[in-house]
C-alpha positions in Angstrom: 88.2 45.1 83.2 85.4 46.8 81.3 86.3 50.0 79.4 83.9 52.3 77.5 85.1 55.3 75.5 84.0 57.0 72.3 86.5 54.8 70.5 86.4 51.5 72.3 84.1 49.3 74.4 85.7 46.2 76.0 84.8 43.7 78.7 81.6 42.8 80.5 79.9 46.2 80.7 77.8 47.2 83.7 75.2 49.6 82.3 74.0 50.7 85.7 77.5 51.8 86.5 77.7 53.7 83.2 74.6 55.6 84.1 76.3 56.7 87.4 79.7 57.3 85.8 78.3 59.4 82.8 75.6 61.1 84.9 72.7 60.1 82.6 69.2 59.1 83.7 67.7 55.6 83.6 64.9 55.3 81.0 62.2 54.3 83.5 58.9 52.7 82.7 56.9 55.9 83.1 59.0 57.7 80.5 59.0 54.7 78.2 55.2 54.6 78.4 54.9 58.3 77.6 57.2 57.9 74.5 55.1 54.9 73.4 51.8 56.7 73.9 52.9 59.7 71.9 54.4 57.5 69.2 51.3 55.4 69.0 53.2 52.1 69.0 55.6 50.1 71.2 59.1 49.0 70.1 60.9 46.0 71.4 64.0 48.0 71.9 62.1 49.9 74.5 60.3 47.1 76.3 63.5 45.1 76.5 65.5 48.0 77.8 67.9 47.9 74.9 67.5 51.7 75.0 68.1 52.2 78.8 69.3 55.7 79.5 68.6 59.3 78.4 69.2 62.9 78.9 66.3 65.4 79.0 63.7 63.2 77.3 61.0 64.6 79.5 61.8 68.1 78.3 61.9 67.0 74.7 58.5 65.3 74.9 57.1 68.4 76.7 58.2 70.6 73.8 56.8 68.2 71.3 53.4 68.2 73.0 53.5 72.0 73.0 53.8 71.8 69.2 57.6 72.5 69.1 58.7 69.6 66.9 62.1 68.2 67.3 64.6 66.9 64.7 66.7 63.8 65.0 70.5 63.7 64.8 72.8 60.7 64.7 75.9 59.8 62.7 78.7 57.6 61.7 82.5 57.9 61.4 83.5 56.0 58.3 86.6 53.8 58.7 85.5 50.3 57.7 82.4 48.2 56.8 79.2 48.4 58.6 78.3 45.5 61.0 75.0 44.7 62.7 76.0 46.5 65.9 76.3 49.8 64.1 72.7 49.4 62.9 71.0 49.4 66.3 70.7 53.2 67.0 69.8 53.8 63.3 67.0 51.2 63.3 65.5 53.0 66.3 66.1 56.4 64.7 64.1 55.2 61.7 61.2 54.2 64.0 61.3 57.6 65.6 61.3 59.3 62.2 58.3 57.2 61.1 56.3 57.6 64.2 56.9 61.3 64.8 57.3 62.3 61.1 60.4 64.4 61.9 63.5 65.3 60.0 66.8 63.5 60.5 70.2 65.2 60.2 72.7 62.3 59.7 76.3 63.4 60.2 79.2 61.5 58.5 82.3 62.5 60.4 84.7 61.4 57.6 87.7 63.1 59.3 87.2 61.5 62.8 88.9 58.1 62.3 91.6 59.7 60.2 92.5 61.9 63.2 92.1 59.1 65.8 93.1 55.9 64.0 96.7 55.2 63.0 97.2 54.1 59.4 93.9 55.3 58.0 94.3 57.7 55.1 91.7 60.3 54.0 91.4 58.4 50.7 90.4 55.3 52.6 88.0 57.2 54.8 86.4 58.6 51.6 86.0 55.1 50.2 84.2 54.0 53.4 82.1 57.1 53.4 80.5 56.1 50.1 80.1 52.5 51.3 78.6 53.5 54.7 76.2 55.9 53.2 74.6 53.0 51.2 74.0 51.1 54.5 72.5 54.1 56.2 70.2 54.9 53.4 69.2 51.2 53.2 67.8 51.4 56.7 64.8 52.9 55.0 64.9 56.5 56.1 62.5 58.8 54.2 64.6 60.7 51.7 62.2 63.6 51.9 62.9 63.9 55.6 66.6 62.9 55.7 69.8 65.0 55.2 73.3 63.6 55.0 75.8 66.1 56.4 79.5 65.3 55.5 82.1 67.0 57.6 84.7 67.5 54.8 82.1 68.4 52.2 80.0 70.7 54.3 82.9 72.2 56.3 82.0 75.7 55.0 78.6 75.5 56.8 79.9 73.9 59.9 83.2 75.6 60.7 81.8 79.0 61.7 79.7 77.3 64.2 82.3 74.8 65.3 84.7 77.5 66.4 82.0 79.0 68.6 82.0 75.6 70.4 85.7 75.2 70.4 86.3 78.6 72.0 84.4 77.4 75.0 86.0 73.9 75.4 89.4 74.1 77.2 92.2 71.6 76.8 91.7 70.7 80.4 88.1 69.7 79.6 89.2 67.6 76.6 91.8 65.8 78.8 89.3 65.1 81.5 86.4 64.0 79.3 88.3 62.2 76.5 91.6 61.2 78.2 93.7 63.3 75.8 97.3 64.0 76.6 100.0 66.4 75.4 100.8 63.9 72.6 97.2 64.1 71.2 97.1 65.8 67.8 95.4 69.1 67.4 92.8 67.7 65.0 91.6 65.2 67.5 91.4 67.9 70.2 89.2 70.1 68.0 87.1 67.2 66.6 84.4 67.2 69.3 83.5 70.8 68.2 82.5 69.5 64.8 80.3 66.7 66.3 78.5 69.3 68.4 77.4 71.4 65.3 74.5 69.3 64.0 72.8 69.7 67.4 72.1 73.4 66.7 72.9 73.9 63.0 69.2 73.8 61.9 68.4 76.3 64.7 71.0 78.7 63.2 69.3 78.7 59.8 65.8 78.7 61.1 66.7 81.6 63.5 64.8 79.9 66.3 65.5 77.1 68.8 64.5 73.7 67.4 64.8 70.8 69.9 67.3 68.2 69.0 67.0 64.4 69.9 70.1 62.2 69.5 69.7 58.4 69.6 73.2 56.8 70.0 75.3 54.2 71.7 76.2 55.1 75.3 79.9 55.2 74.3 79.4 58.4 72.4 77.9 60.2 75.4 81.2 62.1 76.3 81.0 64.1 73.0 77.4 65.2 73.8 78.2 65.9 77.4 80.5 68.6 76.2 77.9 69.7 73.6 75.3 70.0 76.3 77.6 72.0 78.5 78.5 74.5 75.7 75.3 75.1 73.8 73.4 77.2 76.5 76.5 79.4 76.6 76.1 80.3 72.9 72.3 80.7 73.1 70.9 77.2 72.2 69.1 74.5 74.1 70.8 71.4 75.2 70.1 68.4 72.9 68.2 65.5 74.4 69.5 62.0 74.0 68.6 58.3 74.3 71.3 55.7 74.7 71.4 52.0 73.6 73.2 49.0 74.8 75.9 47.3 72.7 75.3 44.3 70.5 78.0 41.9 72.0 80.6 40.4 69.7 80.2 36.8 68.7 82.6 35.8 71.5 80.4 37.5 74.1 80.9 40.6 76.2 83.3 38.8 78.6 85.9 38.1 75.9 85.5 40.9 73.3 83.0 43.5 74.4 80.8 45.1 71.8 81.0 44.0 68.2 84.1 45.4 66.4 84.7 45.8 62.6 88.5 45.3 63.3 87.9 41.6 64.2 85.9 39.9 61.5 85.4 36.8 63.7 83.4 38.8 66.2 81.2 40.6 63.7 78.6 40.1 61.0 78.7 42.7 58.3 75.8 44.0 56.3 77.5 42.6 53.1 78.1 39.1 54.4 76.4 36.4 52.3 74.2 33.7 53.8 77.0 31.1 54.0 79.3 33.5 55.7 76.6 34.4 58.3 76.0 30.8 59.1 79.7 29.9 59.3 80.4 32.8 61.7 77.5 32.1 64.0 78.0 28.4 64.1 81.8 28.7 64.6 82.2 31.8 66.8 79.0 32.5 68.7 79.7 31.9 72.4 77.5 29.1 73.7 75.7 28.8 77.0 75.1 25.1 76.4 76.6 22.0 78.0 79.6 20.1 76.7 77.5 17.2 75.3 74.0 16.7 74.0 73.3 14.3 76.8 74.4 16.8 79.4 72.5 19.6 77.8 69.3 17.6 77.7 69.7 16.9 81.4 71.0 20.2 82.8 69.9 22.7 80.1 71.7 25.7 78.9 72.2 29.3 80.1 70.5 31.7 77.7 71.7 34.7 79.8 75.3 34.2 78.5 74.5 32.5 75.2 75.3 34.9 72.3 72.7 33.5 69.9 70.0 34.1 72.5 71.4 37.6 73.3 71.3 38.5 69.7 67.7 37.3 69.3 66.7 39.8 72.0 67.8 42.5 69.6 66.5 41.0 66.3 63.5 38.8 67.2 60.5 41.2 67.7 58.0 38.6 68.8 58.0 38.3 72.6 56.3 35.0 72.6 58.9 33.4 70.4 61.7 34.9 72.4 60.2 33.6 75.7 59.8 30.1 74.2 63.5 30.1 73.0 64.6 31.1 76.5 62.6 28.4 78.3 63.3 25.6 75.8 67.1 26.4 75.9 67.2 26.6 79.7 65.3 23.3 80.0 67.5 21.5 77.5 64.7 21.0 75.0 66.5 23.3 72.5 70.1 22.5 71.7 72.8 25.1 71.1 73.0 24.2 67.4 69.3 24.6 67.0 69.3 28.0 68.7 72.2 29.1 66.5 70.2 28.0 63.4 67.2 30.1 64.6 69.5 33.1 64.7 71.1 32.3 61.4 67.7 32.3 59.7 66.7 35.5 61.4 69.8 37.4 60.5 69.9 36.1 56.9 66.2 37.2 56.4 67.1 40.6 57.7 70.2 41.0 55.6 68.4 39.8 52.4 66.1 42.7 52.6 68.8 45.1 53.6 71.1 44.1 50.8 68.4 44.4 48.3 67.7 48.0 49.4 71.4 48.7 49.4 71.7 47.5 45.8 68.8 49.6 44.7 70.3 52.8 46.2 73.6 52.6 44.3 74.0 55.8 42.3 71.0 57.4 44.1 72.6 58.8 47.3 72.7 62.4 46.0 69.0 62.8 47.0 70.1 62.4 50.7 73.2 64.7 50.6 72.7 68.4 51.6 73.1 70.6 48.6 73.2 74.0 50.3 71.8 76.0 53.2 68.3 76.0 51.8 68.0 72.4 53.1 67.6 73.7 56.6 64.6 75.8 55.7 62.7 72.5 55.9 63.5 72.2 59.6 61.3 75.1 60.6 
C-alpha cells in the first residue's frame, strides 16, 4: 500500500489521489503556459508534468506581473549523502531563479533528522550539513542571489518568529497532520514551526509582504499546509508552492517507492563514480523488457514500468530522443541493456559536471551562508 509522509514515500503512488488527499490544485496546461510565457522559456519538468500540483500559483504570478517580485524558498534536512532524487526540486528552483532573477532562501534544517531519526547524532548531522551544502551550491545557484539559512546557526534570527507560529499550532493539529502521538518528542512537535519561518522571514526584515514561492516534493506539503494556515493569522500572505513527482528508486515504485539514501541499491548518489553508476543501473534498475532477447525482439518491452526509461523522462531534455527511446523499446528494436546504457551515459555526463562544480566549491561556501540580518535587505 502506498504511503506518503514528510519522512517516507513508499509504494506505487497515485498522484491524482494525493492532490485530492492533500487538497492541492492540479497544475493545468493554462497555468503551465502562463508560467512559461512569463519565464520566456519552457522546461521539460513542466511539459512532462513532473511538476504536477500547486498552491496559489495564479496569485503568485498575478503579484509578479504587478511588479511585486517573489522570492524562492526550498530546503534540505541533512542526514546522509545527496542522491539524484533530492536534486529534482533544486534543479527546477535554479531554472526559476535564472528566468525570474529572484532571490533564493535555502533552509538547511540540520536539527530535523536528529529529532525524527533514531541513532543520528547532532555531530553526524553537522557532517552531512557541510557535505550537502556542497551539492546544493553545485546545482549552480547564483551566489549573489542565494542565501543559506541554517537552523542551528541562525536560530537567533528564527526563534522569535518560530514561536509566533508555534503558539497557533495545537498538538491536536500536529497529531492530525503529521500522525504524531503522545510518545512523540517535544522537538519533533515544535519542528514544523521552524520550517515555516523562511516563508515570511524576509518580509519581517523588509517590513512589507514579499510573496514566497516554494518548489518542493509533494511529501513536504503537510508542513506548508500548516504554514499556510498560520501565516495570515500573524499578518503575512500564504506562500505559494509547486510540487514535483518522485524519482523512483532503481527497483521501481512498486517495490521501493521514491529513491532513498538509506538503501544504496535503490539510489545513485552525486558522489558515485562512473563505474558505480553503471553497476547500479545495470544490476538494479527494474526492467520492462522480456525474459530473453528473442522474446523482446518479438513482443517488445514496456517503457511505462521500465526504470531506465522512467529516469530518462527526468534527465533527457530532448523530446524527440525520448519519444524514439519509447517507441524503439516498445517495438523491441531497443533492448533493455541498450536502454540502460543510454541512461548510464546520460547520468554520468550529468554527474561529471556536477562533481567538477562540487570540487571547485570546497572552501567557498561562506559566500552563500547568511552572515547577519543585513542579508534580508536585498529581498526588498
